[in-house]
C-alpha positions in Angstrom: 82.3 -19.0 -60.0 80.7 -19.4 -63.4 78.0 -16.8 -64.0 75.2 -17.0 -66.5 75.4 -14.9 -69.6 72.4 -12.9 -68.5 74.3 -11.8 -65.4 76.8 -10.0 -67.6 74.0 -7.9 -69.2 73.9 -4.3 -68.0 71.0 -3.4 -65.7 70.1 -0.5 -67.8 69.5 -2.8 -70.8 66.9 -4.9 -69.0 65.3 -1.8 -67.5 65.2 0.0 -70.8 63.7 -3.0 -72.7 60.8 -3.1 -70.2 60.4 0.7 -70.1 60.3 2.0 -73.7 59.2 -1.1 -75.5 59.5 -2.1 -79.1 58.6 1.4 -80.3 61.7 2.9 -78.6 64.0 0.2 -80.0 62.5 0.7 -83.4 63.4 4.4 -83.3 66.9 3.6 -82.1 67.3 1.1 -84.9 66.0 3.7 -87.5 68.6 6.2 -86.3 71.3 3.6 -86.5 70.4 2.8 -90.1 70.5 6.5 -91.0 73.9 6.9 -89.3 75.3 3.9 -91.1 74.1 5.2 -94.5 75.4 8.7 -93.8 78.8 7.6 -92.7 79.2 5.0 -95.4 79.0 7.8 -98.1 78.4 5.2 -100.8 75.4 7.0 -102.4 76.0 9.1 -105.6 75.8 12.8 -105.1 72.9 13.1 -107.4 70.6 11.0 -105.2 72.2 11.7 -101.8 70.1 14.8 -101.1 66.8 13.0 -102.0 67.6 9.9 -99.8 68.7 12.2 -96.9 65.4 14.1 -97.0 63.4 10.8 -97.4 64.9 9.6 -94.0 63.3 12.6 -92.2 59.9 12.5 -94.0 58.2 10.1 -91.5 60.0 11.2 -88.3 57.8 14.1 -87.3 54.6 12.2 -87.9 55.8 9.2 -86.0 56.7 11.4 -83.1 53.2 12.9 -83.3 51.6 9.4 -83.3 53.6 8.4 -80.2 52.7 11.6 -78.4 49.0 11.2 -79.2 49.0 7.7 -77.8 50.3 9.2 -74.5 47.6 11.9 -74.7 44.9 9.2 -74.8 46.4 7.1 -72.0 43.9 7.2 -69.1 46.5 6.0 -66.6 48.4 9.3 -66.9 47.3 12.3 -64.8 45.6 15.3 -66.3 48.8 17.6 -66.6 50.7 14.9 -68.4 47.9 14.2 -70.9 47.5 17.9 -71.6 51.2 18.3 -72.2 51.3 15.4 -74.6 48.4 16.9 -76.6 50.5 20.1 -77.1 53.5 18.0 -78.0 51.3 16.1 -80.6 50.5 19.5 -82.3 54.2 20.5 -82.1 55.4 17.2 -83.8 52.7 17.6 -86.5 54.2 21.0 -87.3 57.6 19.5 -87.3 56.6 16.8 -89.7 54.9 19.3 -92.0 57.9 21.7 -92.1 60.4 18.9 -92.6 58.5 17.6 -95.6 58.1 21.2 -97.0 61.8 21.5 -96.6 62.4 18.3 -98.6 60.0 19.5 -101.3 61.9 22.8 -101.5 65.2 21.1 -101.8 64.1 18.5 -104.4 61.5 20.2 -106.5 61.5 24.0 -106.0 65.2 24.8 -106.4 65.9 25.9 -102.9 63.7 29.0 -103.0 64.6 31.4 -100.2 61.0 32.3 -99.5 60.1 28.6 -99.1 63.1 28.2 -96.8 61.9 31.1 -94.7 58.5 29.5 -94.4 60.1 26.4 -93.2 62.1 28.4 -90.6 59.0 30.2 -89.5 57.3 26.8 -89.1 60.2 25.7 -87.0 59.8 28.7 -84.8 56.1 27.8 -84.4 57.1 24.3 -83.6 59.4 25.6 -80.9 56.7 27.8 -79.4 54.1 25.0 -79.3 56.7 22.5 -78.0 57.7 24.9 -75.2 54.0 25.4 -74.1 53.5 21.7 -74.1 56.6 21.0 -72.0 55.6 23.6 -69.4 52.2 21.8 -69.0 54.0 18.9 -67.4 54.8 21.0 -64.4 52.5 22.1 -61.6 50.1 25.0 -62.1 51.9 28.3 -61.7 50.6 31.5 -60.1 50.7 34.8 -62.1 53.9 36.0 -60.4 55.6 32.7 -61.1 54.7 33.0 -64.8 56.1 36.5 -65.0 59.4 35.3 -63.5 59.5 32.3 -65.8 58.8 34.6 -68.8 61.7 37.0 -67.8 64.0 34.0 -67.4 63.1 32.8 -70.9 63.6 36.3 -72.3 67.1 36.5 -70.7 68.1 33.2 -72.2 66.6 33.9 -75.6 68.1 37.4 -76.0 71.5 36.3 -74.8 71.5 33.2 -77.1 70.3 35.2 -80.1 73.0 37.9 -79.4 75.7 35.2 -79.4 74.5 33.5 -82.5 74.2 36.8 -84.3 77.6 38.2 -83.3 79.8 35.2 -83.8 78.0 33.2 -86.5 75.8 35.4 -88.7 77.2 38.9 -88.4 80.5 38.2 -90.2 78.6 36.7 -93.2 76.1 39.5 -93.3 78.9 42.1 -93.3 80.6 40.1 -96.0 77.4 40.1 -98.1 76.9 43.8 -97.3 73.2 43.2 -96.8 70.7 41.9 -94.2 68.0 39.7 -95.7 64.9 39.2 -93.6 64.9 35.5 -94.4 68.0 35.2 -92.2 66.1 36.0 -89.0 64.3 32.6 -88.6 67.7 30.9 -89.0 69.1 33.3 -86.4 66.4 32.5 -83.8 66.2 28.7 -84.3 69.2 27.7 -82.1 68.0 30.1 -79.4 64.5 28.7 -79.6 65.8 25.1 -79.3 67.7 26.2 -76.2 64.5 27.7 -74.7 62.8 24.3 -75.0 65.7 22.8 -73.0 65.2 25.5 -70.4 61.5 24.6 -70.2 62.4 21.0 -69.5 64.8 22.1 -66.8 62.2 24.3 -65.3 59.6 21.5 -65.2 62.1 19.2 -63.5 62.9 21.9 -61.0 59.2 22.5 -60.2 58.6 18.8 -59.9 56.4 16.3 -61.8 55.5 12.7 -61.7 58.2 10.0 -62.0 57.3 8.7 -65.4 57.1 12.2 -66.9 60.3 13.3 -65.3 62.2 10.3 -66.8 60.6 11.0 -70.3 61.5 14.7 -70.1 65.1 14.0 -69.3 65.4 11.8 -72.5 63.6 14.4 -74.6 65.9 17.1 -73.1 69.0 15.2 -74.2 67.5 15.0 -77.7 66.8 18.7 -77.8 70.4 19.5 -76.7 71.6 17.5 -79.8 69.1 19.5 -81.9 70.5 22.8 -80.5 74.0 21.7 -81.6 72.6 20.7 -84.9 70.9 24.0 -85.4 74.0 25.9 -84.4 75.9 24.1 -87.1 73.1 24.4 -89.7 72.5 28.2 -89.3 75.8 29.4 -90.9 75.3 26.8 -93.7 71.8 28.1 -94.3 73.0 31.8 -94.4 75.8 30.8 -96.8 73.3 28.7 -98.9 75.6 25.7 -98.9 73.4 23.2 -96.9 72.0 20.2 -98.8 70.2 17.1 -97.6 72.5 14.2 -96.6 74.9 16.6 -94.8 76.6 15.2 -91.7 74.7 17.6 -89.5 71.7 15.5 -90.3 73.1 12.8 -87.9 72.7 15.2 -85.0 69.1 15.9 -85.9 68.2 12.3 -86.4 69.7 11.2 -83.1 68.0 14.1 -81.3 64.6 13.2 -82.9 65.1 9.5 -82.1 65.8 10.3 -78.4 62.6 12.5 -78.3 60.6 9.5 -79.7 62.2 7.2 -77.2 61.2 9.6 -74.4 57.6 9.5 -75.7 57.7 5.7 -75.8 59.1 5.5 -72.3 56.1 7.5 -71.0 53.7 5.3 -72.9 55.1 2.1 -71.3 55.3 3.7 -67.8 52.1 3.5 -65.7 50.6 6.7 -64.3 52.2 7.8 -61.0 50.9 10.8 -59.1 53.9 10.9 -56.8 55.8 14.1 -57.4 59.6 13.9 -57.9 61.5 16.6 -56.1 64.3 18.3 -58.0 67.8 17.1 -57.4 70.8 19.3 -56.6 72.0 19.1 -60.2 68.6 20.3 -61.5 68.6 23.2 -59.0 71.9 24.4 -60.4 70.2 24.8 -63.8 68.3 27.7 -62.1 71.4 29.7 -62.5 71.4 29.2 -66.3 69.7 32.6 -67.1 72.4 34.5 -65.2 75.1 32.6 -67.1 73.5 33.8 -70.4 73.4 37.3 -69.1 77.2 37.2 -68.6 77.6 35.6 -72.1 75.7 38.6 -73.4 78.7 40.8 -72.5 81.0 38.7 -74.7 80.1 40.4 -78.0 80.2 43.8 -76.3 83.7 43.1 -74.9 84.7 41.9 -78.4 83.5 45.2 -79.9 85.0 47.4 -77.1 88.5 47.0 -78.5 87.7 50.0 -80.8 86.3 52.1 -77.9 88.0 54.9 -76.0 89.4 54.3 -72.6 86.7 56.2 -70.8 84.0 54.2 -72.6 85.7 50.9 -71.7 85.8 52.0 -68.0 82.1 52.5 -68.1 81.7 49.1 -69.7 83.9 47.4 -67.0 81.9 49.2 -64.2 78.7 48.0 -65.8 80.0 44.4 -66.0 81.2 44.6 -62.3 77.8 45.9 -61.2 76.1 43.1 -63.2 78.4 40.5 -61.6 77.5 41.9 -58.1 73.8 41.7 -58.9 74.1 38.2 -60.2 76.2 37.1 -57.2 73.5 38.6 -54.9 70.8 36.7 -56.9 72.7 33.4 -56.7 73.0 33.8 -52.9 69.3 34.6 -52.7 68.6 31.5 -54.7 70.6 29.4 -52.3 68.9 30.9 -49.3 65.5 30.4 -51.0 66.4 26.8 -51.7 67.3 26.3 -48.0 64.0 28.0 -46.9 62.1 25.8 -49.4 63.7 22.7 -48.0 63.0 23.7 -44.4 59.4 24.5 -45.3 59.1 21.2 -47.1 60.4 19.4 -44.1 58.1 21.2 -41.7 55.1 20.4 -44.0 56.2 16.7 -44.1 56.7 16.7 -40.3 53.3 18.3 -39.8 51.6 16.0 -42.3 53.2 12.9 -40.6 52.1 14.0 -37.1 48.6 14.6 -38.3 48.4 11.4 -40.3 49.8 9.2 -37.5 48.0 10.9 -34.6 45.6 8.8 -32.6 43.2 11.7 -32.8 41.6 12.6 -36.1 41.6 16.2 -37.5 38.7 17.5 -39.6 38.3 21.0 -41.1 34.8 22.1 -42.0 33.6 25.4 -43.5 30.9 27.6 -42.1 28.3 25.3 -43.7 29.6 22.1 -42.1 31.1 20.8 -45.3 34.3 18.8 -44.8 37.3 20.5 -46.5 40.1 18.4 -45.0 40.2 15.0 -43.3 43.3 13.5 -41.8 44.4 10.0 -42.6 43.7 8.7 -39.1 40.0 8.8 -40.0 40.5 5.5 -41.9 41.8 3.9 -38.8 39.0 5.3 -36.6 36.0 5.0 -38.9 37.2 2.9 -41.8 36.6 5.7 -44.4 39.4 6.9 -46.7 40.0 10.6 -46.1 39.0 11.6 -49.6 35.6 9.9 -49.0 34.5 12.5 -46.6 36.0 15.6 -48.3 33.3 17.7 -49.9 30.5 15.9 -47.9 28.5 17.3 -45.1 29.7 16.3 -41.6 26.2 15.6 -40.6 26.1 12.7 -43.0 27.9 10.5 -40.5 26.4 11.9 -37.4 23.8 10.0 -35.4 20.4 11.7 -35.9 20.0 12.2 -32.2 23.4 14.0 -32.0 22.9 16.3 -35.0 21.8 19.1 -32.7 25.0 18.6 -30.6 27.2 19.1 -33.7 25.4 22.1 -35.1 25.4 23.8 -31.6 29.1 23.1 -31.3 29.9 24.7 -34.7 27.7 27.7 -33.9 29.4 28.2 -30.6 32.8 28.0 -32.2 31.9 30.6 -34.8 30.3 32.8 -32.2 33.1 32.8 -29.6 36.1 32.3 -31.8 37.7 30.1 -29.2 38.0 26.5 -28.3 34.7 24.9 -27.4 34.1 22.5 -24.5 34.5 18.8 -25.4 31.3 17.3 -26.7 30.4 13.7 -27.3 28.6 12.4 -30.3 28.2 9.2 -32.3 29.6 8.7 -35.8 28.7 6.0 -38.2 31.7 3.9 -39.3 32.1 2.1 -42.6 30.5 -1.1 -41.3 27.4 0.8 -40.1 28.3 0.7 -36.4 28.2 3.8 -34.1 31.5 5.0 -32.7 31.6 7.3 -29.6 33.7 10.4 -30.3 34.7 13.3 -28.2 35.4 16.5 -30.2 36.8 20.0 -29.5 36.1 22.7 -32.1 38.5 25.6 -32.8 37.4 28.5 -35.0 40.1 29.3 -37.5 37.9 30.9 -40.2 39.9 34.1 -39.9 43.2 32.2 -40.6 44.0 32.5 -44.3 45.8 29.2 -44.3 42.9 27.3 -42.8 39.6 29.2 -43.3 37.6 26.7 -41.5 36.6 25.2 -38.1 39.1 22.6 -36.9 37.6 19.6 -35.2 39.9 17.4 -33.1 38.2 14.1 -32.3 39.2 11.0 -30.5 37.5 7.6 -29.9 36.1 7.4 -26.4 34.0 4.2 -26.9 36.0 2.3 -24.4 35.9 5.1 -21.9 32.1 5.5 -22.3 31.7 1.7 -21.8 33.8 1.9 -18.6 31.9 4.8 -17.3 28.7 3.0 -18.1 30.0 -0.1 -16.2 31.1 2.1 -13.3 27.6 3.7 -13.1 26.0 0.3 -13.3 28.3 -0.9 -10.5 27.4 2.1 -8.4 23.7 1.5 -9.0 24.1 -2.2 -8.0 26.1 -1.2 -4.9 23.3 1.1 -3.9 20.7 -1.5 -4.6 22.8 -4.1 -2.7 23.1 -1.9 0.3 19.3 -1.5 0.3 18.8 -5.2 -0.3 21.2 -6.1 2.6 19.4 -3.7 4.9 16.0 -5.2 4.0 17.3 -8.7 4.4 18.6 -7.9 7.9 15.3 -6.5 9.1 13.4 -9.2 7.3 15.5 -11.9 9.0 14.8 -10.5 12.4 11.1 -10.6 11.6 11.3 -14.2 10.3 13.3 -15.2 13.4 10.6 -13.9 15.7 7.8 -15.5 13.6 9.6 -18.9 13.5 10.3 -18.9 17.2 6.7 -17.9 18.0 5.3 -20.5 15.6 7.4 -23.2 17.2 6.1 -22.2 20.7 2.5 -22.2 19.5 3.0 -25.6 17.8 4.3 -27.2 21.0 1.4 -25.7 23.1 -1.3 -27.1 20.8 -2.8 -30.5 21.7 -2.1 -33.5 19.5 -4.4 -33.7 16.6 -5.4 -30.0 16.7 -6.3 -28.7 13.3 -4.2 -25.6 14.0 -1.0 -27.6 13.9 -1.2 -27.7 10.1 -1.7 -23.9 10.0 1.4 -23.4 12.2 3.4 -25.7 10.0 2.3 -23.6 7.0 3.6 -20.5 8.8 7.0 -22.3 9.3 7.1 -23.2 5.6 6.4 -19.6 4.7 9.3 -18.6 7.0 11.5 -21.0 5.1 10.5 -19.5 1.8 11.1 -16.0 3.2 14.5 -17.2 4.4 15.3 -18.3 0.9 14.3 -14.9 -0.4 16.6 -13.1 2.0 19.4 -15.5 1.1 19.1 -14.4 -2.6 19.0 -10.8 -1.5 22.2 -11.2 0.5 23.9 -13.1 -2.4 22.9 -10.2 -4.7 24.4 -7.6 -2.3 27.5 -9.8 -1.7 26.9 -9.8 2.1 25.9 -13.4 2.4 27.4 -15.2 5.3 29.4 -18.1 4.0 29.1 -21.4 5.9 31.5 -23.8 4.2 30.9 -27.5 5.0 31.9 -30.8 3.5 29.6 -31.4 0.6 29.1 -34.0 -2.1 28.5 -32.0 -5.4 26.4 -34.9 -6.8 24.0 -34.4 -3.9 23.7 -30.7 -4.6 23.0 -31.4 -8.3 20.4 -34.0 -7.4 18.7 -31.6 -5.0 18.2 -28.9 -7.6 17.4 -31.2 -10.5 13.6 -30.6 -10.3 14.1 -26.8 -10.4 16.4 -27.1 -13.4 13.8 -29.3 -15.3 11.2 -26.6 -14.7 13.4 -23.8 -16.0 14.6 -25.4 -19.3 12.4 -25.7 -22.4 10.5 -28.9 -23.2 12.5 -29.4 -26.4 15.8 -29.4 -24.4 17.0 -32.8 -23.1 18.5 -32.8 -19.6 21.2 -35.4 -19.1 22.5 -35.6 -15.5 25.3 -38.0 -14.6 25.9 -37.3 -10.9 26.4 -40.4 -8.8 27.4 -40.0 -5.2 31.1 -39.4 -4.9 33.5 -40.6 -2.1 35.3 -37.3 -2.2 33.9 -34.1 -0.7 34.6 -30.5 -1.2 34.6 -27.7 1.3 32.2 -25.1 0.1 29.0 -23.3 0.9 26.0 -25.3 -0.3 24.1 -22.2 -1.5 27.0 -21.0 -3.6 27.4 -24.4 -5.2 23.7 -24.3 -6.1 24.2 -20.9 -7.6 27.1 -22.1 -9.7 25.0 -25.0 -11.2 21.9 -22.8 -11.7 23.9 -20.0 -13.5 25.7 -22.5 -15.8 22.4 -24.3 -16.6 20.6 -21.1 -17.4 23.4 -19.9 -19.7 23.2 -23.3 -21.5 19.4 -23.0 -21.8 19.7 -19.5 -23.4 22.3 -20.9 -25.9 19.7 -23.4 -27.1 16.5 -21.4 -27.7 14.8 -24.2 -29.7 16.2 -27.6 -28.9 19.4 -29.3 -27.8 20.9 -31.3 -24.9 22.0 -30.0 -21.5 24.5 -32.3 -19.8 25.6 -32.1 -16.1 28.3 -34.5 -14.9 30.1 -34.9 -11.6 33.3 -36.8 -11.3 36.7 -37.0 -9.7 40.3 -36.6 -11.1 43.8 -36.5 -10.0 46.0 -33.8 -11.6 49.6 -34.7 -12.0 52.6 -32.3 -12.5 52.5 -32.6 -16.3 48.8 -31.9 -16.5 49.1 -28.9 -14.1 51.8 -27.4 -16.3 49.5 -27.6 -19.3 46.6 -26.0 -17.4 47.5 -22.7 -15.7 45.8 -22.4 -12.3 45.7 -26.1 -11.5 48.0 -27.5 -8.9 48.9 -31.2 -8.6 46.2 -32.5 -6.3 42.9 -34.4 -6.1 39.8 -32.6 -7.5 36.1 -33.1 -7.8 34.9 -31.9 -11.2 31.6 -30.4 -12.2 31.0 -30.3 -16.0 28.0 -28.4 -17.6 27.8 -28.8 -21.4 25.3 -27.8 -24.1 24.9 -28.3 -27.8 24.0 -24.6 -28.5 25.4 -21.8 -30.6 28.9 -21.9 -29.0 31.3 -18.9 -28.6 34.0 -17.3 -30.6 37.6 -16.9 -29.2 36.9 -13.2 -28.8 33.8 -13.8 -26.7 35.7 -16.4 -24.6 38.4 -13.8 -23.9 35.9 -11.6 -22.1 33.7 -14.3 -20.7 34.2 -13.8 -17.0 34.4 -10.0 -17.1 31.7 -8.3 -15.0 28.9 -6.9 -17.1 30.0 -8.6 -20.3 27.1 -10.3 -22.0 26.2 -11.3 -25.6 22.5 -11.3 -24.8 20.0 -8.6 -25.9 19.4 -5.6 -23.7 17.2 -6.6 -20.8 18.0 -10.3 -21.2 21.1 -10.5 -19.0 23.1 -8.6 -16.5 26.5 -9.9 -17.4 27.1 -11.0 -13.8 26.2 -14.7 -13.9 29.6 -16.1 -15.1 31.6 -13.5 -13.2 29.8 -14.6 -10.1 30.6 -18.3 -10.9 34.2 -17.4 -11.5 34.4 -15.5 -8.1 32.9 -18.4 -6.2 35.2 -21.0 -7.8 38.2 -18.8 -7.0 37.0 -18.4 -3.4 36.8 -22.2 -3.1 40.4 -22.5 -4.4 39.2 -24.1 -7.7 39.7 -23.5 -11.4 37.2 -23.2 -14.2 38.0 -24.1 -17.8 36.0 -23.5 -21.0 35.8 -25.3 -24.3 33.7 -23.8 -27.1 33.5 -23.1 -30.8 30.9 -21.4 -33.0 28.0 -23.9 -33.7 29.7 -26.6 -31.7 28.3 -25.8 -28.2 30.1 -25.0 -25.0 31.5 -27.0 -22.0 32.4 -25.5 -18.6 34.4 -27.7 -16.3 35.0 -26.7 -12.7 37.8 -28.2 -10.6 37.2 -28.0 -6.8 40.0 -29.3 -4.5 39.2 -32.4 -2.5 38.8 -31.7 1.2 41.1 -33.3 3.7 40.2 -35.8 6.5 40.7 -33.4 9.4 38.0 -30.9 9.6 36.8 -28.0 11.7 33.5 -26.3 11.4 31.5 -29.4 10.8 27.8 -29.2 11.0 26.4 -29.7 14.6 24.9 -33.1 15.3 21.2 -33.3 15.0 18.6 -35.5 16.7 18.6 -36.1 20.4 21.6 -33.8 21.0 19.8 -30.9 19.3 16.7 -31.3 21.5 18.6 -31.4 24.8 18.2 -28.6 27.3 19.9 -27.5 30.4 19.9 -25.3 33.5 22.7 -22.9 32.7 22.3 -19.1 32.4 22.3 -17.6 28.9 22.6 -13.9 28.1 20.6 -13.0 25.0 21.5 -9.7 23.3 19.5 -8.3 20.4 18.2 -4.8 19.6 14.9 -6.3 18.2 12.4 -6.9 21.1 10.4 -9.6 19.3 13.6 -11.6 18.6 14.7 -11.2 22.3 11.3 -12.3 23.6 11.0 -15.3 21.3 14.5 -16.6 21.9 14.1 -16.0 25.7 10.8 -18.0 25.7 12.4 -20.9 23.7 15.5 -21.2 25.8 13.4 -20.9 29.0 11.2 -23.7 27.7 14.3 -25.9 27.4 15.2 -25.2 31.0 17.8 -22.5 30.7 17.8 -19.4 32.8 17.7 -16.4 30.4 18.9 -12.8 30.8 18.2 -10.3 28.0 19.9 -7.0 26.9 18.9 -4.6 24.1 22.5 -3.5 23.2 26.1 -4.2 23.8 26.5 -1.7 26.6 23.7 -3.2 28.7 25.1 -6.6 28.0 28.5 -5.7 29.4 26.9 -4.2 32.5 25.0 -7.5 33.0 28.1 -9.5 32.4 30.0 -7.6 35.1 27.1 -8.0 37.5 26.2 -11.7 36.8 29.5 -13.0 35.5 29.6 -16.1 37.8 26.1 -17.2 36.6 26.3 -16.6 32.8 27.6 -19.6 30.8 26.8 -18.5 27.2 26.6 -15.1 25.5 24.2 -15.2 22.5 24.5 -11.9 20.7 23.4 -10.3 17.4 26.0 -8.5 15.3 24.1 -5.4 14.1 23.1 -3.3 17.0 23.1 0.4 18.0 25.3 1.9 20.7 27.7 -1.0 20.6 28.0 -3.5 17.7 28.1 -7.2 18.3 31.8 -7.4 17.2 32.8 -4.9 19.9 30.7 -6.7 22.4 32.4 -10.1 21.5 35.9 -8.5 21.7 35.2 -7.0 25.2 33.6 -10.1 26.5 36.4 -12.4 25.2 39.0 -10.2 26.9 37.1 -9.6 30.2 35.5 -13.0 30.7 37.8 -15.7 29.2 35.7 -18.6 30.5 32.5 -17.2 28.8 31.3 -19.2 25.8 30.0 -17.0 22.9 27.5 -17.7 20.1 27.0 -15.1 17.3 23.7 -14.8 15.5 23.1 -12.6 12.4 21.2 -12.4 9.2 24.0 -10.3 7.5 26.7 -8.0 8.6 28.9 -5.3 7.1 31.8 -6.5 9.4 34.3 -8.3 7.1 35.7 -10.3 10.0 32.4 -12.3 10.2 32.0 -12.7 6.4 35.6 -13.8 5.9 35.7 -16.2 8.9 38.1 -14.2 11.0 36.2 -14.4 14.3 38.0 -16.3 17.1 37.7 -20.0 16.5 36.0 -20.6 19.9 33.0 -18.5 18.9 30.1 -20.4 17.3 27.7 -18.9 14.8 24.1 -19.4 13.9 22.4 -17.7 11.0 19.0 -16.0 11.2 16.3 -17.1 10.8 17.1 -20.3 12.7 14.9 -23.1 13.9 14.3 -24.1 17.5 16.3 -27.3 16.9 19.3 -25.4 15.5 19.2 -22.9 18.4 19.0 -25.5 21.1 21.6 -27.8 19.5 24.1 -25.0 19.0 23.7 -23.8 22.7 24.1 -27.3 24.0 27.1 -28.1 21.9 28.8 -24.8 22.9 28.3 -25.6 26.6 29.4 -29.2 26.2 32.5 -28.2 24.0 31.4 -30.2 20.9 32.3 -29.0 17.4 30.1 -26.2 16.1 29.6 -24.3 12.8 31.6 -21.1 12.4 31.3 -18.6 9.5 33.9 -19.2 6.8 36.0 -21.7 8.9 38.4 -23.7 6.7 39.0 -27.2 7.9 42.5 -28.4 8.4 44.0 -30.4 5.6 42.0 -28.7 2.8 44.2 -27.9 -0.2 44.7 -24.2 -1.0 45.0 -24.4 -4.7 
């Protein structure tokens, strides 16, 4: 495979070019030119010293300029900028002393005093450089600074001792005198070594990534300078050094690397992430102990002239020192392991806190936030640092401020965990979030010194509790409504029966006939009211019959027109359909009305409300694309509007109980959930199409009813008015109802017996069983309920025909259509015609209505 030329370039070359920029390459090029000139040795000796010094004249000032650029870089953090300011001062001193050195060599005749001033300037440079390098590391405590100072002293003393003993002492002894100007040259290599130790110390303590890389480059440059100073010092003592000496190459490369380090930092963006020390950098921590051992080398060299006893003392001292150093190295290793374990524990704790579903807040005794876990951003949307330093009450709902202050006071007073309290916090979008918080007083803990608040979002739980409370309230109201409806239906039954008797007794043309008819119409309106109460309490007796949905829509069209606004156009396309559905008429009316009212509310100003009835056949392919639909024939009811429409999120919760997008007091959230329940009960499916600002369309699929039916409505007309001579037992705990029904049936020729409860009815049945043809019983009675009576009568008297009458019942067997199929049903308040027709049909064996009966052949989608 042929590779491009760029693929053969080393990675470090591309990385370096982008890291230290043209300034770094310029420094490298300058050092290369100096090296080429020095190694070529083509310059005459008379001008070699001047040219060599001229090469170094701009170096210190160029380094100072690069360091100052870093000091002004706002992208660097505070410690790095402070360190570069110190390094700028150090490089300025270096540039000044270098040029003073050149002037001394070229124009002052190598004066020893001037040379000493240069060396003292070099020591000042080393001191300022060391301070600047230490500023790159984290802030140290007092004890840490004392330990660092001792380590520097160990290295400095040992290095100075080695330089003196092996490099300077022989020459001083040869000269038979000790000149004070020698001291700066003696200390210079040791000082350069201390700067390297400072860099190692900063890398061990940890600093940001950019500064760490820059310090490594500077450290390599300083090591070259240490070597250069070590070579230069003997030459300086002997007075044989001149500019242009080969040792200058070490200095130039070292200074160039320091410049490259500064350029690297300049081209590296600020990074607050701290770099942990590597294993190699940790080993440098043993450097001071190595120099302690090196300090014994001159002593061992001089001990050759000592007595045997003195040497034994020296060896014992060295052994003791080695033991102490070994113990310290082991302690360093143990401390490193402890530090690593502590760091892992801190990282583990930090990760647990930051990724916990609960949020942790630490506040002081004044309620000011001192710490906030990262989960706050997920919970409330605020970055953690946004809340630190602010009062906790700043995000608390004004009504809940007392709750928070009381909780904090209780925590400070008891010193224990407080009970969980709920309060509302304002999130970043301005919405209120329900939180549950436990406070723990840790003001006495030196590591915390605050009250720890552990909070979790309970908004969903509060909403569910609110829904449960609302459901319990509605259940209680439903029970009350059902009880009222039962008693009300009994009253209406008695009134209707009595009114019918009065109407038949009045002569033709009597003015009182109209009044009686008004009473009957009032009973009808009362019956409609009780029907609504029973629907609300979910105790309505379902009477499914074969119905044309178009007929239902046409029947309630006038009511819909009265309910919608004048600016809303009502478009109804509901022609009579050949297919029927098996459903309760009242429930179908409720479906249409709920959907129409929802459409009206979605169009507060103007729009079009469309109601359409049609038929469709769903095949297998269509059924697969629409979950819930089965391949069958369906009658469809579609209610559409041109209103505001709904988002996908709203549609996802559309049929949930209590879910509503209307303002408080404008809706209960039960309308569509009731529609959904009724459609499911009928074996149908409801689908929704909607988008914001594009309106909504609800389509209901109800299965087509089969041809064979049970539970059809009793025939009306002449059959309903027929009477007979059979004996009927009427059982009802309400005396007005018993009396009215007895008089009606007696008027139609029947022989009527009455009982107030089930026990009396059974006694009459046992006594008069041969005479009684029909048992007409209420369902809700004391002593013995209607269901128990029906069960006993059906077992004891198999030839007895039974008719059940009720306004509502708690018995699920009646509401769900589980009574024996031979038992007919008539709902209170019934008319005289309904009563007489039902009794006649039961006696004659004709089909009658039964609660919840499902005709044969109806699909069960």
